[in-house]
BALOBA-1460 file (C-alpha; in Angstrom, 3 decimals):
// residues 370
<rec num="1" residu="m" x="6.075" y="-26.800" z="-6.261"/>
<rec num="2" residu="s" x="6.149" y="-23.972" z="-8.723"/>
<rec num="3" residu="y" x="6.333" y="-24.104" z="-12.262"/>
<rec num="4" residu="p" x="9.686" y="-23.913" z="-13.720"/>
<rec num="5" residu="d" x="11.197" y="-20.733" z="-15.447"/>
<rec num="6" residu="t" x="10.010" y="-21.272" z="-19.456"/>
<rec num="7" residu="e" x="11.227" y="-19.512" z="-22.417"/>
<rec num="8" residu="t" x="7.445" y="-17.963" z="-22.867"/>
<rec num="9" residu="a" x="7.851" y="-16.802" z="-19.101"/>
<rec num="10" residu="k" x="11.049" y="-15.287" z="-19.664"/>
<rec num="11" residu="a" x="9.938" y="-13.154" z="-22.904"/>
<rec num="12" residu="l" x="6.900" y="-12.051" z="-21.049"/>
<rec num="13" residu="r" x="8.870" y="-10.859" z="-18.543"/>
<rec num="14" residu="t" x="10.844" y="-8.907" z="-20.838"/>
<rec num="15" residu="a" x="8.100" y="-7.693" z="-22.022"/>
<rec num="16" residu="l" x="7.394" y="-6.270" z="-18.610"/>
<rec num="17" residu="t" x="10.395" y="-4.902" z="-18.268"/>
<rec num="18" residu="q" x="10.444" y="-2.924" z="-20.798"/>
<rec num="19" residu="q" x="7.072" y="-1.901" z="-20.836"/>
<rec num="20" residu="l" x="8.443" y="-0.423" z="-16.952"/>
<rec num="21" residu="a" x="11.086" y="1.173" z="-18.480"/>
<rec num="22" residu="d" x="9.304" y="3.017" z="-21.099"/>
<rec num="23" residu="d" x="6.864" y="4.278" z="-18.718"/>
<rec num="24" residu="g" x="9.455" y="5.840" z="-16.730"/>
<rec num="25" residu="y" x="8.759" y="3.616" z="-13.547"/>
<rec num="26" residu="i" x="11.891" y="2.077" z="-14.121"/>
<rec num="27" residu="r" x="15.023" y="4.548" z="-14.111"/>
<rec num="28" residu="s" x="18.351" y="2.924" z="-12.976"/>
<rec num="29" residu="p" x="20.219" y="-0.168" z="-14.897"/>
<rec num="30" residu="e" x="19.968" y="-2.189" z="-11.559"/>
<rec num="31" residu="w" x="16.096" y="-2.075" z="-11.394"/>
<rec num="32" residu="q" x="15.714" y="-2.905" z="-14.950"/>
<rec num="33" residu="s" x="17.910" y="-6.026" z="-14.233"/>
<rec num="34" residu="a" x="16.182" y="-7.496" z="-11.398"/>
<rec num="35" residu="v" x="12.763" y="-7.070" z="-13.046"/>
<rec num="36" residu="a" x="14.243" y="-8.695" z="-16.074"/>
<rec num="37" residu="e" x="15.787" y="-11.478" z="-14.228"/>
<rec num="38" residu="t" x="13.642" y="-11.975" z="-11.185"/>
<rec num="39" residu="p" x="10.837" y="-14.799" z="-12.301"/>
<rec num="40" residu="r" x="7.712" y="-13.515" z="-10.669"/>
<rec num="41" residu="h" x="6.029" y="-16.552" z="-11.355"/>
<rec num="42" residu="i" x="7.977" y="-18.477" z="-9.102"/>
<rec num="43" residu="f" x="6.517" y="-16.528" z="-6.003"/>
<rec num="44" residu="v" x="2.700" y="-16.302" z="-7.480"/>
<rec num="45" residu="p" x="2.098" y="-20.035" z="-8.355"/>
<rec num="46" residu="v" x="-1.725" y="-19.609" z="-7.599"/>
<rec num="47" residu="f" x="-3.280" y="-16.332" z="-7.629"/>
<rec num="48" residu="y" x="-7.258" y="-15.700" z="-7.460"/>
<rec num="49" residu="r" x="-9.818" y="-13.567" z="-9.361"/>
<rec num="50" residu="q" x="-13.301" y="-13.483" z="-8.904"/>
<rec num="51" residu="v" x="-15.676" y="-15.227" z="-10.866"/>
<rec num="52" residu="r" x="-19.096" y="-14.470" z="-10.801"/>
<rec num="53" residu="g" x="-18.796" y="-13.507" z="-6.523"/>
<rec num="54" residu="k" x="-16.714" y="-16.509" z="-6.027"/>
<rec num="55" residu="w" x="-13.039" y="-16.353" z="-5.501"/>
<rec num="56" residu="e" x="-11.326" y="-18.905" z="-7.971"/>
<rec num="57" residu="p" x="-7.549" y="-20.132" z="-8.071"/>
<rec num="58" residu="v" x="-5.433" y="-19.671" z="-11.375"/>
<rec num="59" residu="t" x="-2.495" y="-21.645" z="-11.522"/>
<rec num="60" residu="a" x="0.009" y="-22.217" z="-14.406"/>
<rec num="61" residu="y" x="-2.126" y="-24.839" z="-15.940"/>
<rec num="62" residu="d" x="-4.754" y="-22.191" z="-16.674"/>
<rec num="63" residu="a" x="-5.388" y="-20.492" z="-19.916"/>
<rec num="64" residu="g" x="-4.269" y="-16.513" z="-19.414"/>
<rec num="65" residu="y" x="-2.144" y="-17.290" z="-15.922"/>
<rec num="66" residu="f" x="1.683" y="-15.792" z="-17.412"/>
<rec num="67" residu="d" x="-0.152" y="-13.091" z="-19.455"/>
<rec num="68" residu="a" x="-1.692" y="-11.986" z="-15.863"/>
<rec num="69" residu="v" x="1.796" y="-12.491" z="-13.530"/>
<rec num="70" residu="y" x="3.885" y="-11.113" z="-16.479"/>
<rec num="71" residu="s" x="1.171" y="-7.788" z="-16.402"/>
<rec num="72" residu="d" x="1.344" y="-4.550" z="-14.993"/>
<rec num="73" residu="t" x="-1.174" y="-5.673" z="-12.069"/>
<rec num="74" residu="s" x="-1.812" y="-6.162" z="-8.800"/>
<rec num="75" residu="l" x="-2.841" y="-10.240" z="-8.371"/>
<rec num="76" residu="t" x="-4.749" y="-11.300" z="-5.445"/>
<rec num="77" residu="t" x="-2.717" y="-14.440" z="-3.743"/>
<rec num="78" residu="q" x="-4.636" y="-14.754" z="-0.428"/>
<rec num="79" residu="v" x="-8.058" y="-15.372" z="0.706"/>
<rec num="80" residu="t" x="-8.998" y="-15.177" z="4.447"/>
<rec num="81" residu="d" x="-13.342" y="-15.506" z="5.380"/>
<rec num="82" residu="g" x="-13.712" y="-14.351" z="1.441"/>
<rec num="83" residu="r" x="-11.495" y="-10.875" z="1.620"/>
<rec num="84" residu="p" x="-8.136" y="-10.884" z="0.284"/>
<rec num="85" residu="t" x="-5.216" y="-10.452" z="2.726"/>
<rec num="86" residu="s" x="-2.194" y="-11.025" z="0.777"/>
<rec num="87" residu="s" x="-1.403" y="-9.984" z="-2.622"/>
<rec num="88" residu="s" x="1.623" y="-9.541" z="-5.287"/>
<rec num="89" residu="s" x="1.356" y="-5.689" z="-5.664"/>
<rec num="90" residu="q" x="1.580" y="-4.139" z="-8.990"/>
<rec num="91" residu="p" x="5.092" y="-3.906" z="-10.596"/>
<rec num="92" residu="s" x="4.986" y="-0.582" z="-11.451"/>
<rec num="93" residu="l" x="4.158" y="0.476" z="-7.889"/>
<rec num="94" residu="m" x="6.603" y="-1.773" z="-6.426"/>
<rec num="95" residu="v" x="9.749" y="-0.475" z="-8.669"/>
<rec num="96" residu="q" x="8.547" y="3.111" z="-8.193"/>
<rec num="97" residu="m" x="9.214" y="2.565" z="-4.319"/>
<rec num="98" residu="l" x="12.196" y="0.707" z="-4.682"/>
<rec num="99" residu="e" x="13.712" y="3.904" z="-7.317"/>
<rec num="100" residu="g" x="12.559" y="6.132" z="-4.579"/>
<rec num="101" residu="l" x="14.690" y="4.351" z="-1.763"/>
<rec num="102" residu="g" x="17.824" y="5.763" z="-3.526"/>
<rec num="103" residu="v" x="19.769" y="1.966" z="-2.705"/>
<rec num="104" residu="e" x="23.544" y="2.155" z="-3.151"/>
<rec num="105" residu="d" x="25.295" y="-0.756" z="-3.441"/>
<rec num="106" residu="g" x="25.936" y="-2.651" z="-0.341"/>
<rec num="107" residu="d" x="23.019" y="-0.893" z="1.912"/>
<rec num="108" residu="k" x="21.123" y="-3.059" z="3.921"/>
<rec num="109" residu="v" x="17.639" y="-2.709" z="2.947"/>
<rec num="110" residu="g" x="14.735" y="-3.915" z="5.279"/>
<rec num="111" residu="e" x="11.220" y="-4.461" z="4.273"/>
<rec num="112" residu="v" x="7.838" y="-5.109" z="5.959"/>
<rec num="113" residu="a" x="5.236" y="-7.169" z="4.660"/>
<rec num="114" residu="t" x="7.106" y="-9.962" z="2.989"/>
<rec num="115" residu="g" x="4.050" y="-11.164" z="0.991"/>
<rec num="116" residu="t" x="4.956" y="-13.868" z="-1.779"/>
<rec num="117" residu="g" x="8.561" y="-12.928" z="-1.500"/>
<rec num="118" residu="y" x="8.894" y="-11.089" z="-4.911"/>
<rec num="119" residu="n" x="9.675" y="-7.678" z="-3.909"/>
<rec num="120" residu="g" x="12.206" y="-9.414" z="-1.514"/>
<rec num="121" residu="g" x="13.700" y="-11.410" z="-4.819"/>
<rec num="122" residu="l" x="13.985" y="-7.986" z="-6.663"/>
<rec num="123" residu="i" x="15.545" y="-6.179" z="-3.478"/>
<rec num="124" residu="c" x="17.945" y="-9.384" z="-3.133"/>
<rec num="125" residu="h" x="19.383" y="-9.238" z="-7.041"/>
<rec num="126" residu="r" x="19.764" y="-5.360" z="-6.276"/>
<rec num="127" residu="v" x="21.954" y="-5.852" z="-2.889"/>
<rec num="128" residu="g" x="22.334" y="-9.563" z="-1.882"/>
<rec num="129" residu="y" x="20.672" y="-11.526" z="0.164"/>
<rec num="130" residu="k" x="23.149" y="-11.199" z="2.953"/>
<rec num="131" residu="n" x="21.690" y="-7.796" z="3.197"/>
<rec num="132" residu="f" x="18.029" y="-7.977" z="3.020"/>
<rec num="133" residu="f" x="15.923" y="-8.510" z="5.891"/>
<rec num="134" residu="t" x="12.489" y="-8.805" z="5.899"/>
<rec num="135" residu="m" x="9.122" y="-9.247" z="8.398"/>
<rec num="136" residu="e" x="5.610" y="-10.704" z="7.801"/>
<rec num="137" residu="v" x="3.114" y="-11.208" z="10.440"/>
<rec num="138" residu="d" x="1.871" y="-14.446" z="8.578"/>
<rec num="139" residu="s" x="3.798" y="-17.114" z="9.534"/>
<rec num="140" residu="e" x="2.291" y="-19.586" z="6.453"/>
<rec num="141" residu="l" x="3.331" y="-16.540" z="4.302"/>
<rec num="142" residu="t" x="6.525" y="-16.049" z="5.587"/>
<rec num="143" residu="r" x="7.543" y="-20.122" z="5.429"/>
<rec num="144" residu="l" x="6.293" y="-19.921" z="1.698"/>
<rec num="145" residu="a" x="8.551" y="-16.624" z="1.145"/>
<rec num="146" residu="k" x="11.363" y="-18.294" z="2.592"/>
<rec num="147" residu="a" x="11.009" y="-21.099" z="0.403"/>
<rec num="148" residu="r" x="10.253" y="-19.203" z="-2.466"/>
<rec num="149" residu="l" x="13.252" y="-16.966" z="-2.196"/>
<rec num="150" residu="g" x="15.485" y="-20.370" z="-1.999"/>
<rec num="151" residu="e" x="14.182" y="-21.633" z="-4.778"/>
<rec num="152" residu="v" x="15.853" y="-18.507" z="-6.766"/>
<rec num="153" residu="g" x="19.178" y="-18.955" z="-4.778"/>
<rec num="154" residu="y" x="18.278" y="-16.307" z="-2.080"/>
<rec num="155" residu="y" x="18.776" y="-17.013" z="1.632"/>
<rec num="156" residu="p" x="17.862" y="-13.795" z="3.431"/>
<rec num="157" residu="t" x="16.535" y="-13.036" z="6.977"/>
<rec num="158" residu="v" x="13.109" y="-13.417" z="7.011"/>
<rec num="159" residu="w" x="11.399" y="-13.006" z="10.375"/>
<rec num="160" residu="a" x="7.640" y="-13.837" z="11.514"/>
<rec num="161" residu="g" x="6.378" y="-10.939" z="13.530"/>
<rec num="162" residu="d" x="4.578" y="-7.984" z="13.824"/>
<rec num="163" residu="a" x="6.554" y="-5.083" z="12.362"/>
<rec num="164" residu="r" x="4.728" y="-1.803" z="14.073"/>
<rec num="165" residu="n" x="7.067" y="-3.240" z="17.027"/>
<rec num="166" residu="g" x="10.046" y="-2.949" z="15.153"/>
<rec num="167" residu="f" x="12.984" y="-4.702" z="13.746"/>
<rec num="168" residu="p" x="14.770" y="-7.035" z="16.331"/>
<rec num="169" residu="a" x="17.602" y="-4.858" z="18.580"/>
<rec num="170" residu="g" x="20.606" y="-4.735" z="16.696"/>
<rec num="171" residu="v" x="19.500" y="-4.488" z="13.101"/>
<rec num="172" residu="e" x="20.625" y="-1.333" z="11.336"/>
<rec num="173" residu="l" x="19.203" y="-0.217" z="8.005"/>
<rec num="174" residu="d" x="19.807" y="1.913" z="5.295"/>
<rec num="175" residu="r" x="17.114" y="1.798" z="3.484"/>
<rec num="176" residu="l" x="13.322" y="0.430" z="4.857"/>
<rec num="177" residu="v" x="10.432" y="-0.282" z="2.169"/>
<rec num="178" residu="v" x="6.511" y="-0.674" z="3.630"/>
<rec num="179" residu="t" x="4.825" y="-2.974" z="1.461"/>
<rec num="180" residu="c" x="1.390" y="-3.127" z="3.946"/>
<rec num="181" residu="g" x="-0.933" y="0.345" z="3.972"/>
<rec num="182" residu="f" x="-0.943" y="2.449" z="7.293"/>
<rec num="183" residu="d" x="-3.113" y="5.518" z="8.599"/>
<rec num="184" residu="v" x="-0.040" y="6.535" z="10.960"/>
<rec num="185" residu="f" x="3.261" y="5.279" z="10.619"/>
<rec num="186" residu="p" x="4.461" y="3.059" z="13.323"/>
<rec num="187" residu="y" x="7.263" y="4.879" z="14.590"/>
<rec num="188" residu="p" x="9.272" y="1.899" z="16.628"/>
<rec num="189" residu="l" x="10.290" y="0.885" z="12.581"/>
<rec num="190" residu="a" x="12.306" y="4.406" z="12.546"/>
<rec num="191" residu="r" x="14.668" y="3.196" z="15.427"/>
<rec num="192" residu="n" x="15.932" y="0.584" z="13.033"/>
<rec num="193" residu="v" x="16.867" y="2.865" z="10.732"/>
<rec num="194" residu="r" x="20.392" y="5.395" z="10.386"/>
<rec num="195" residu="s" x="20.460" y="8.404" z="10.490"/>
<rec num="196" residu="g" x="20.470" y="9.424" z="6.803"/>
<rec num="197" residu="g" x="18.460" y="6.530" z="6.085"/>
<rec num="198" residu="v" x="15.661" y="6.394" z="3.941"/>
<rec num="199" residu="i" x="12.223" y="4.973" z="4.335"/>
<rec num="200" residu="v" x="9.361" y="4.594" z="1.620"/>
<rec num="201" residu="c" x="6.162" y="3.857" z="3.392"/>
<rec num="202" residu="p" x="2.396" y="3.779" z="2.284"/>
<rec num="203" residu="l" x="0.711" y="6.446" z="3.959"/>
<rec num="204" residu="g" x="-3.520" y="6.773" z="3.655"/>
<rec num="205" residu="w" x="-3.430" y="6.365" z="-0.509"/>
<rec num="206" residu="g" x="0.112" y="7.684" z="-0.871"/>
<rec num="207" residu="n" x="3.755" y="6.569" z="-0.287"/>
<rec num="208" residu="a" x="5.778" y="8.825" z="1.511"/>
<rec num="209" residu="r" x="9.689" y="8.928" z="1.244"/>
<rec num="210" residu="l" x="10.996" y="9.723" z="4.382"/>
<rec num="211" residu="v" x="14.762" y="10.761" z="5.819"/>
<rec num="212" residu="v" x="15.456" y="10.107" z="8.978"/>
<rec num="213" residu="g" x="17.220" y="13.193" z="10.647"/>
<rec num="214" residu="k" x="19.798" y="13.306" z="13.363"/>
<rec num="215" residu="d" x="17.247" y="13.883" z="15.854"/>
<rec num="216" residu="g" x="14.932" y="10.940" z="14.496"/>
<rec num="217" residu="t" x="12.192" y="12.878" z="13.105"/>
<rec num="218" residu="l" x="11.296" y="11.588" z="9.642"/>
<rec num="219" residu="e" x="10.359" y="14.097" z="7.009"/>
<rec num="220" residu="g" x="9.851" y="13.728" z="3.474"/>
<rec num="221" residu="n" x="7.405" y="14.785" z="0.260"/>
<rec num="222" residu="f" x="4.907" y="11.928" z="-1.482"/>
<rec num="223" residu="l" x="5.960" y="10.022" z="-4.499"/>
<rec num="224" residu="a" x="3.936" y="10.657" z="-7.230"/>
<rec num="225" residu="g" x="1.335" y="8.102" z="-8.087"/>
<rec num="226" residu="g" x="-1.380" y="6.245" z="-5.938"/>
<rec num="227" residu="s" x="-0.724" y="3.618" z="-3.432"/>
<rec num="228" residu="y" x="-3.564" y="0.966" z="-2.958"/>
<rec num="229" residu="f" x="-1.846" y="-1.507" z="-0.792"/>
<rec num="230" residu="m" x="-3.945" y="-4.044" z="1.652"/>
<rec num="231" residu="k" x="-4.057" y="-2.304" z="5.102"/>
<rec num="232" residu="v" x="-1.544" y="-3.639" z="8.112"/>
<rec num="233" residu="r" x="-2.889" y="-6.482" z="10.122"/>
<rec num="234" residu="g" x="-2.075" y="-8.969" z="13.029"/>
<rec num="235" residu="e" x="-1.657" y="-12.716" z="12.646"/>
<rec num="236" residu="g" x="-4.990" y="-14.104" z="10.859"/>
<rec num="237" residu="g" x="-6.771" y="-10.484" z="10.661"/>
<rec num="238" residu="t" x="-8.013" y="-9.166" z="7.482"/>
<rec num="239" residu="g" x="-6.620" y="-5.537" z="7.959"/>
<rec num="240" residu="s" x="-10.163" y="-4.609" z="7.006"/>
<rec num="241" residu="i" x="-13.036" y="-2.466" z="9.075"/>
<rec num="242" residu="p" x="-16.331" y="-4.511" z="9.200"/>
<rec num="243" residu="y" x="-19.598" y="-2.648" z="8.185"/>
<rec num="244" residu="p" x="-21.446" y="-2.091" z="11.124"/>
<rec num="245" residu="g" x="-24.872" y="-1.697" z="9.573"/>
<rec num="246" residu="e" x="-27.381" y="1.230" z="8.838"/>
<rec num="247" residu="p" x="-27.868" y="2.971" z="11.929"/>
<rec num="248" residu="a" x="-31.494" y="3.466" z="13.253"/>
<rec num="249" residu="s" x="-31.828" y="7.072" z="12.690"/>
<rec num="250" residu="p" x="-29.530" y="8.309" z="10.959"/>
<rec num="251" residu="t" x="-29.790" y="12.773" z="10.384"/>
<rec num="252" residu="e" x="-30.398" y="13.654" z="6.565"/>
<rec num="253" residu="r" x="-29.435" y="16.654" z="5.037"/>
<rec num="254" residu="r" x="-28.708" y="17.895" z="1.410"/>
<rec num="255" residu="s" x="-24.642" y="17.371" z="0.482"/>
<rec num="256" residu="a" x="-22.891" y="20.139" z="-1.110"/>
<rec num="257" residu="l" x="-20.564" y="17.574" z="-2.820"/>
<rec num="258" residu="g" x="-21.648" y="15.151" z="-5.798"/>
<rec num="259" residu="l" x="-20.106" y="11.212" z="-6.554"/>
<rec num="260" residu="a" x="-18.108" y="12.604" z="-9.324"/>
<rec num="261" residu="e" x="-15.936" y="15.071" z="-7.169"/>
<rec num="262" residu="l" x="-15.526" y="12.251" z="-4.683"/>
<rec num="263" residu="g" x="-13.792" y="10.214" z="-7.424"/>
<rec num="264" residu="e" x="-11.715" y="12.146" z="-8.324"/>
<rec num="265" residu="e" x="-8.217" y="10.796" z="-7.580"/>
<rec num="266" residu="g" x="-5.838" y="13.662" z="-6.178"/>
<rec num="267" residu="f" x="-9.031" y="14.490" z="-3.793"/>
<rec num="268" residu="r" x="-9.211" y="10.862" z="-2.463"/>
<rec num="269" residu="f" x="-5.834" y="11.339" z="-1.795"/>
<rec num="270" residu="v" x="-6.297" y="14.126" z="0.871"/>
<rec num="271" residu="q" x="-9.600" y="12.281" z="1.836"/>
<rec num="272" residu="s" x="-6.987" y="9.999" z="3.122"/>
<rec num="273" residu="l" x="-5.384" y="11.912" z="5.300"/>
<rec num="274" residu="v" x="-8.011" y="13.844" z="6.759"/>
<rec num="275" residu="l" x="-10.400" y="10.864" z="7.468"/>
<rec num="276" residu="p" x="-7.913" y="7.801" z="8.537"/>
<rec num="277" residu="g" x="-9.051" y="4.594" z="9.668"/>
<rec num="278" residu="i" x="-12.642" y="4.502" z="7.589"/>
<rec num="279" residu="g" x="-13.968" y="2.105" z="5.555"/>
<rec num="280" residu="d" x="-16.143" y="2.710" z="2.418"/>
<rec num="281" residu="a" x="-17.715" y="1.494" z="-0.143"/>
<rec num="282" residu="n" x="-19.048" y="2.423" z="-3.727"/>
<rec num="283" residu="e" x="-22.579" y="1.480" z="-5.246"/>
<rec num="284" residu="v" x="-22.717" y="0.642" z="-8.597"/>
<rec num="285" residu="d" x="-25.553" y="-0.443" z="-10.937"/>
<rec num="286" residu="d" x="-25.848" y="-3.277" z="-13.455"/>
<rec num="287" residu="e" x="-23.506" y="-0.955" z="-16.189"/>
<rec num="288" residu="g" x="-20.626" y="-0.139" z="-13.284"/>
<rec num="289" residu="n" x="-21.644" y="3.868" z="-12.805"/>
<rec num="290" residu="t" x="-21.293" y="4.867" z="-9.518"/>
<rec num="291" residu="i" x="-24.391" y="5.669" z="-7.437"/>
<rec num="292" residu="g" x="-24.184" y="5.565" z="-3.822"/>
<rec num="293" residu="y" x="-21.319" y="5.821" z="-1.673"/>
<rec num="294" residu="r" x="-21.008" y="4.481" z="2.025"/>
<rec num="295" residu="m" x="-18.381" y="5.482" z="4.645"/>
<rec num="296" residu="w" x="-17.651" y="4.132" z="8.137"/>
<rec num="297" residu="g" x="-15.455" y="3.779" z="11.155"/>
<rec num="298" residu="l" x="-14.830" y="1.135" z="13.556"/>
<rec num="299" residu="d" x="-16.142" y="3.952" z="16.710"/>
<rec num="300" residu="g" x="-19.619" y="3.650" z="14.820"/>
<rec num="301" residu="s" x="-19.631" y="6.760" z="12.469"/>
<rec num="302" residu="w" x="-21.261" y="6.241" z="9.354"/>
<rec num="303" residu="a" x="-22.507" y="8.049" z="6.539"/>
<rec num="304" residu="h" x="-24.130" y="7.376" z="3.394"/>
<rec num="305" residu="v" x="-24.309" y="9.349" z="-0.019"/>
<rec num="306" residu="e" x="-27.019" y="8.843" z="-2.626"/>
<rec num="307" residu="g" x="-27.636" y="11.349" z="-5.446"/>
<rec num="308" residu="s" x="-27.772" y="14.489" z="-3.463"/>
<rec num="309" residu="t" x="-28.871" y="13.382" z="-0.253"/>
<rec num="310" residu="v" x="-26.777" y="12.691" z="2.372"/>
<rec num="311" residu="r" x="-27.139" y="10.555" z="5.673"/>
<rec num="312" residu="q" x="-24.743" y="10.271" z="8.664"/>
<rec num="313" residu="s" x="-24.728" y="9.127" z="12.239"/>
<rec num="314" residu="g" x="-22.653" y="8.714" z="15.010"/>
<rec num="315" residu="p" x="-20.241" y="10.821" z="17.283"/>
<rec num="316" residu="r" x="-18.139" y="11.779" z="13.938"/>
<rec num="317" residu="r" x="-19.524" y="13.422" z="10.931"/>
<rec num="318" residu="l" x="-17.703" y="11.883" z="8.283"/>
<rec num="319" residu="w" x="-19.370" y="13.804" z="5.112"/>
<rec num="320" residu="d" x="-18.825" y="16.709" z="6.563"/>
<rec num="321" residu="a" x="-14.960" y="16.487" z="6.949"/>
<rec num="322" residu="v" x="-15.094" y="15.421" z="3.139"/>
<rec num="323" residu="e" x="-16.764" y="18.519" z="2.444"/>
<rec num="324" residu="e" x="-14.581" y="20.622" z="4.107"/>
<rec num="325" residu="a" x="-11.408" y="18.914" z="2.913"/>
<rec num="326" residu="h" x="-13.133" y="19.336" z="-0.817"/>
<rec num="327" residu="t" x="-13.084" y="23.044" z="-0.104"/>
<rec num="328" residu="w" x="-9.452" y="23.032" z="0.988"/>
<rec num="329" residu="f" x="-8.256" y="21.296" z="-1.941"/>
<rec num="330" residu="e" x="-9.829" y="23.556" z="-4.112"/>
<rec num="331" residu="s" x="-9.062" y="26.926" z="-2.479"/>
<rec num="332" residu="h" x="-5.575" y="25.454" z="-2.788"/>
<rec num="333" residu="g" x="-5.642" y="25.016" z="-6.254"/>
<rec num="334" residu="r" x="-6.050" y="21.022" z="-6.713"/>
<rec num="335" residu="p" x="-2.436" y="20.659" z="-5.345"/>
<rec num="336" residu="a" x="-0.647" y="17.484" z="-6.975"/>
<rec num="337" residu="r" x="0.510" y="13.882" z="-4.285"/>
<rec num="338" residu="e" x="3.739" y="14.894" z="-4.817"/>
<rec num="339" residu="r" x="3.770" y="18.504" z="-3.277"/>
<rec num="340" residu="f" x="2.407" y="16.892" z="-0.192"/>
<rec num="341" residu="g" x="4.407" y="15.949" z="2.403"/>
<rec num="342" residu="v" x="4.732" y="14.874" z="6.393"/>
<rec num="343" residu="t" x="6.869" y="15.106" z="9.194"/>
<rec num="344" residu="i" x="7.171" y="12.650" z="11.926"/>
<rec num="345" residu="a" x="8.308" y="12.401" z="15.358"/>
<rec num="346" residu="p" x="7.555" y="9.547" z="18.404"/>
<rec num="347" residu="d" x="4.327" y="11.733" z="19.456"/>
<rec num="348" residu="g" x="2.627" y="12.149" z="16.195"/>
<rec num="349" residu="q" x="2.519" y="12.594" z="12.266"/>
<rec num="350" residu="r" x="1.562" y="16.096" z="10.772"/>
<rec num="351" residu="f" x="1.037" y="16.522" z="7.099"/>
<rec num="352" residu="w" x="1.797" y="19.462" z="4.781"/>
<rec num="353" residu="l" x="1.558" y="21.238" z="1.640"/>
<rec num="354" residu="d" x="5.093" y="22.474" z="-0.202"/>
<rec num="355" residu="e" x="6.665" y="23.185" z="3.228"/>
<rec num="356" residu="p" x="6.302" y="21.746" z="6.445"/>
<rec num="357" residu="h" x="4.958" y="24.951" z="8.150"/>
<rec num="358" residu="r" x="2.133" y="24.986" z="5.551"/>
<rec num="359" residu="s" x="-0.388" y="22.314" z="7.318"/>
<rec num="360" residu="v" x="-3.178" y="20.598" z="5.616"/>
<rec num="361" residu="p" x="-6.299" y="20.230" z="7.702"/>
<rec num="362" residu="v" x="-6.026" y="18.320" z="11.021"/>
<rec num="363" residu="p" x="-7.226" y="14.667" z="10.945"/>
<rec num="364" residu="v" x="-10.899" y="13.509" z="12.184"/>
<rec num="365" residu="d" x="-10.096" y="11.916" z="15.449"/>
<rec num="366" residu="d" x="-9.380" y="8.050" z="14.890"/>
<rec num="367" residu="t" x="-10.207" y="5.412" z="17.128"/>
<rec num="368" residu="r" x="-8.425" y="2.469" z="15.039"/>
<rec num="369" residu="s" x="-5.091" y="1.274" z="16.528"/>
<rec num="370" residu="v" x="-2.021" y="1.122" z="14.801"/>
């Protein structure tokens, strides 16, 4: 049972709404009203935070709960085998994507990855619950989200299933928002969106705003700002790539790229396009400074950078690809995320800069299935 709406919660919600408007994330009165009137705490009765390396639950009866729920912060809401597998996304990121949809009155809006149901609650407020359709791969999350939507008076169509195969036949949408991370867009989803409709979907570390063409091709630019959703997963999975361990005989050389350059936000986005399906982790010292970086793939490719030395192993030279991508990034003037775009067809996707004919570096072959 969720904690009831209180004057404290309403005041905090009002403050969050104003903050998102002042910061330019909310641009329309319809979405401002949705955020102001949708109680996030109903959808997030518990979240988890790490305390001394362990995930500890936080509820409405714990100090700081309401301040956290009504802050512009992503909250971990499910942990599986010690790994986060569901979250309530950062509100500014959610409303930026919803604004990007260009929703109009009467539109039928779909969502992939129902999660807690909070994003769905915002959409129901905007278009009415009869015009909202959502799918979640995790059957327990589906059940909980449906119940919580009902608590606030919304009874939309909620399916349990893998949306990578598309929504049920006969469902035609005007808008579709995806709230889990993809490296490659699952094209079957596009068949549920009408010609001229809009899809906003995380690809790599960015959110692509795609318009469905008459021939079924999807095309559009990335929105400004980053995108850090949990990766798409199957039922019971974590969406993460398990670390394979250190290889026996890696090759070693001097790195042409330092860790400081690697951490630059704009370049990290480019790296996510060029190297899809990669796990990575920073190594930090006691003061939180990055002193090393590891990356790996399902095919056994592996790289480790520490100081000026890089060691690599496996069928792909991951760090070579990172260095080449950084050279491209610098030679093109360190372009902002929104200058990038993507064209998606049934046979694949292609990233570009400024214009569709100006392709970015071809992604390194990825063995990760989508």
